[in-house]
Every structure is written in structure tokens, then in C-alpha cells.
N, C-alpha and C positions, 0 to 999 in steps of 0.2 A: 710253822704257825698257821698256814692256810688250812691244813687238815684239822687242827685243834679248833680253829674258828668255826669251820663248817660243822664239826661234831657238836660243839657247844651251841651253835645256832639251832641245830636239829633238836638237841636235848631241851633247850630253853623253850622251844615252841611245841614240844611233844610231837614231833613229826616222825614219819617213817624214815628209816635210814636211806631208803632208795629215792626219796623225794628230792627233786632238783630245787636248790635253794638260792643258787647264785643270782637269779633274776627276781627274787621276791621283793615286794614292796609292802610297807605297812598297810594293814587292812585289806590286802588282796585275798587273803585266805582267812577262814574263820578262826584259826588258831592264833593269828597275829592281830588280836584285838588289844585293847588297853591293858587287860590283865596279862595276856601273853607277853605283851611288850615289857612290862615290869619284871616278869619272870625271866625273860631273855636277858634283860639288862643285868639282873642279879647273877645269873649264870656266867655271863661274860666278865663281870667284875671279879668274880671268884676265880674263874679259869685263868685270867690274864693279870690278876693282882693289880687292878686299877680301880679308880673311882670316877664314874661319869658324873659331870655336873648337870644341873637342870637343863641347860642349853643343849648339851650333848644328847641327853635323853630325848628331848623334844625333836632334835634334828636327826635322830637315828630313824630314818624313814625307809631304808632299804638295806639289803645285804651289803651292797657296794658302799653305801654311805657309812655303815657300821665299820667297815675296814678303814675308811678314811679317819673316822673319829678315833679308833683304837691306835692307828698309826701316829696321830697327833699326840697320843698319850705315851708313845715310846714303844709300841708293839711293832715289831718288824715282820713284814709279810714277804 
């Protein structure tokens, strides 16, 4: 699941495959702005067949926090 999460994260933010994402935080890079955030959320919901509620979307502030949120929704890493 870790690899799927990473690939989906990269795809959702339209990043280069070689870019390190494990330490990314919201608004640290141009691609992860509010529009990128919603695209990322949509990609993750589709990839993992989950629905993030508003609080989860707001709290999704980093790569690591995203893993915690998905884990809470039953995704096993």
C-alpha cells in the first residue's frame, strides 16, 4: 500500500516520479496549493476506495498525516 500511496500522491500533485514526497507538507511546493489539494484528495479517494470527510480534507496537511487519515479509514500500510 505504501507504493500505491506514494504513486497516487505523485500523480495527484502532478509531480515528477523522482521527487521525494515523504516529507512534503501542504503549501510547501507550488503544486500543493488548494487546487492541487483537492485533486490529490480525489485521486486518493479513487485509488483507495474511501471517502474523506471535510475534517479529514482540512487536516490532510502532510504526506505523513495523509497516511494517518487513510489508516483511520481502514487502509493498511
